[in-house]
N, C-alpha and C positions, 0 to 999 in steps of 0.2 A: 532314688539316691541309694547307692550301694553301701554296704557296711564300711567299706575301705574309705569312702568319701568322707572327708571331715566336715563337720557343721562349721559355718563361719557365723559368728554372732555380731549384731549391731552393738553400738555402745549402749543403747537402752537395754538390750537383752543382757549384756554383760553386766550392766549395773544391777539388774534385777537378781542375777546369780550371786553377785558379790554383796548384795544388800547395801549398795551405796547409790549416789546420784550419778546420772550419765556424765555429769561435769567432771566428777572424780575420775571416772574411766578416761575421759579425754585428756585430763591433766597427767594421769599416769602413763598414757601412750606418749605424750609430748615429752615427759621425763624420761622416756625410754624404759620404763618398768614393765610395760606390756608391749609385746611384739604385735604389730597390726599392719594391714596393708590398706590401700585406698581404692575405692571403686572409681570408675571413670567420673562419676558425679562428685568425687571429693569426700565421700563418706568413709568412715573407717570400718573395717571388718577384722574380727579377731578370730583365729582359728581355735577350735575347741582345745587342742593340745597346749596352745600358747597360753590360753586362759587357765587351763588346769595347772600348768607349771608355774604361772604367777601366783595362783591361789595357794599352791603347795609352799612356794618360797616364803610367803607372807602369812602362812597359816590361816587361810581363809576358808577352810572347810568346817562345817558346823561340827561342834564337839559333842561328845556323848555327855549328856547332862547327868553328872553324879551330884552327890550332896555338894552343893557349890559354896565355896568360901566367898565372902564379900571381897570384891576386887578393887584395888587402889592403883591407879596409873600415876606414876611419878615421871614428870617431865622436866628434865634439867640437863643442859649441856655440860655442866661441871661434874666430872666423875666423882669427885669427893663429896659434893652435895648429894648427889644420888645415893652414894654408899651410906652416908650418914642418915639420910631420911629413911632409907631401906632399913638400916639397923634399928632406928627407933620404933618403926612400924612392925618389924619382924616379931616382936614380943606379943603383938595383938592377933596373930594368926590370920591375918588377911592374905589373900592372894596378891602378890605385888607384881606389877608390870613396869619395867624401867624403859623409858624412851629418852635417848639422849639427842635425837635428831628431830627438831620441830616439824619437818616436812612429813614425818611418819605418824605424827599424832592423830590426825584425822582418819587415816587409814586404820590404824589399830583401835582407835576408840569406837569407830563404826562397827568393826568386827567383834570386838570383845565386850563392848557395852559395859565398861567398868562402872562401879558403884560411886566412885568419886575420882576426879582428876586433880592432882596436885601440880600446879603449873607455874614454872619459873617464867617471869615476864622479860628478862633480859637475856636474849639468846641471839647468836648469829643467825645468818640466813633469814629465818622468819621470827619475828618477836612474839611475845605472848599475847599482845593485844590483837594481832592478826589471827593467831591460832584460836583465841577465845571467840572472836567473831565468827570464824569459820565453823567452830563447834556448835555455836548457837544457831547458825544458819542452816545446819544439816538436820533434817527430821529424825535422823538416827541417834544423834548425839545431843539434840536440843535439851533433853530432860536430865542430863548427867550434871550433878553438882560440880562446880569448879572452884577450887581454892587457890588463890594466888599466893605463892611463896617467893618473896622477892625482896631485893635490897631497895626498891623504890619506897621512899618514904614521905616525899613531898605530898602535900595536900592535892595538888592538881593531878599528880600521877595516880594516886589512890582513887580520885574521882574517875579518872579515865578507865582504870581497872574495873570499876563497878559498871561503868557505862557500857563497856564491851561485853558485859554478861557474867562476869565473876560473881559467885555467890558469897565468897568469904575472902578475907585478906589476912595474911600473916607476915610481918616483917622479918627479914633475916637479919642478924641471927636471932633464932627464937629458942624459947625454953622447950625442953622435951615435953613437959606436962602440957604446955600450951598447945602444941601440935596435936597431941593425942586427943586432948579434949575437944578441939575443933574437928578432928577427923571423925570422932565418934558421933559428934553432933550432926555432921553433914552427911555421913555415909548412907547411901540408899535413899536419902530424902527425896531426890528428884525422880526416882524410877517411875513413880505413879504418873508422872506428867507425860510419859511416853504415849 
C-alpha cells in the first residue's frame, strides 16, 4: 500500500482508536457524525482522514496529562440551570464540562472520563433514564459516579432513577451547600471501579 493510499478502518478498529464500543461508532455513522462507506457485504469502512476529522471535531485525541483537576460533567438542556450549577461549582476549582445535548453525553463521558456526572433527568430527545442506563452499560463509563439533579420528586420516579444506575439524587431547586456537599462526597468515588 503506497503512502498516498488511505487506510480504511472497520467499526471495530475505529472503536479501538476512539476508546468506545463499535456500537457507538455505528450509531455515530447513522447519525451522520462520521463519514463512512459500505463494502459490498454491507460493512462500514471509515477512511483515516474522516476518522481524524471526527476525532478533531469532538476533541477525541488523547490529551497531555498535566496535573489534572477533578472533572465534573454537568448535563442539562436548560442553559440557566447549567450556568447556575457551573457558578456554584466554579469556586471549588473543578474542571467543568457542560453538555446541553443528551446525545453527546456518552461520547464525551467515554472520552473525558469525568470524576462525576451531574445529570438532569428531564430532557428532550433522550431522557436521563436512558442516558444513565447507557453510561452504566458502557465499560468506559460504568465506574463514573452519577448524581441526578432533577425536578422529579415522586417516590416512584426516585426509585427509577436509582434503578437505572444513579448513585445519588438531589431535587431541584437545591441549596448551594447541599450540592457542594454531595459533589465532594461523590467525586472520584467510582474511579477505582474501572
